[in-house]
C-alpha positions as CSV (number, residue, x, y, z in Angstrom):
1,M,21.8,7.1,-13.1
2,A,19.8,10.3,-13.4
3,N,16.8,8.4,-14.8
4,D,16.7,5.8,-12.1
5,T,13.1,5.4,-11.2
6,R,13.7,3.2,-8.2
7,S,14.8,6.1,-6.1
8,T,11.9,8.3,-7.0
9,D,9.1,5.8,-7.2
10,R,7.2,5.8,-3.9
11,S,4.3,3.5,-5.0
12,T,5.9,0.4,-3.5
13,W,6.3,2.3,-0.2
14,A,2.6,3.1,-0.4
15,I,1.6,-0.5,-0.9
16,G,3.8,-1.7,1.9
17,G,2.6,1.0,4.2
18,G,-1.0,0.2,3.5
19,L,-0.4,-3.5,4.2
20,L,1.3,-2.7,7.5
21,L,-1.5,-0.3,8.4
22,G,-4.0,-3.1,7.8
23,L,-1.9,-5.5,9.8
24,G,-1.7,-3.2,12.8
25,A,-5.5,-2.6,12.7
26,G,-6.0,-6.3,12.4
27,F,-4.3,-7.0,15.6
28,F,-7.0,-5.1,17.4
29,V,-9.7,-7.3,16.0
30,L,-7.8,-10.6,16.1
31,K,-9.4,-11.7,19.4
32,A,-12.9,-11.0,18.0
33,S,-12.6,-12.8,14.7
34,A,-9.8,-14.2,12.5
35,L,-11.7,-13.3,9.4
36,A,-11.8,-9.7,10.5
37,F,-8.0,-9.9,10.8
38,V,-7.6,-11.2,7.3
39,G,-10.1,-8.6,6.1
40,S,-8.2,-5.8,7.6
41,I,-5.0,-7.0,5.9
42,I,-6.8,-7.1,2.6
43,G,-8.3,-3.7,3.2
44,G,-4.9,-2.2,4.0
45,L,-3.5,-3.8,0.8
46,G,-6.4,-2.3,-1.2
47,L,-5.8,1.1,0.4
48,G,-2.1,0.9,-0.4
49,L,-2.9,0.0,-4.0
50,M,-5.2,3.0,-4.4
51,V,-2.6,5.4,-3.0
52,A,0.0,3.9,-5.3
53,A,-2.4,4.5,-8.3
54,V,-2.9,8.1,-7.2
55,L,0.9,8.6,-6.8
56,S,1.6,7.2,-10.3
57,C,-1.1,9.4,-11.9
58,R,0.5,12.5,-10.2
59,R,3.9,11.6,-11.5
60,G,2.7,11.4,-15.1
61,P,3.5,8.9,-17.8
62,S,6.8,7.1,-17.7
63,T,9.4,8.3,-20.2
64,E,10.7,4.8,-21.1
């Protein structure tokens, strides 16, 4: 149980957080354009993936 990576891995939280950030920003531009709404969701997902990559590099290689 000490090597459980599920409790220490925050990359999935970063991806979900970026997606929710894009969703929240997309609601502000929804009246202007539906494509801008979808674009902000995709941008938030991309931001979350970049943060997840940085977090996984900081953690170092897995010891599996």
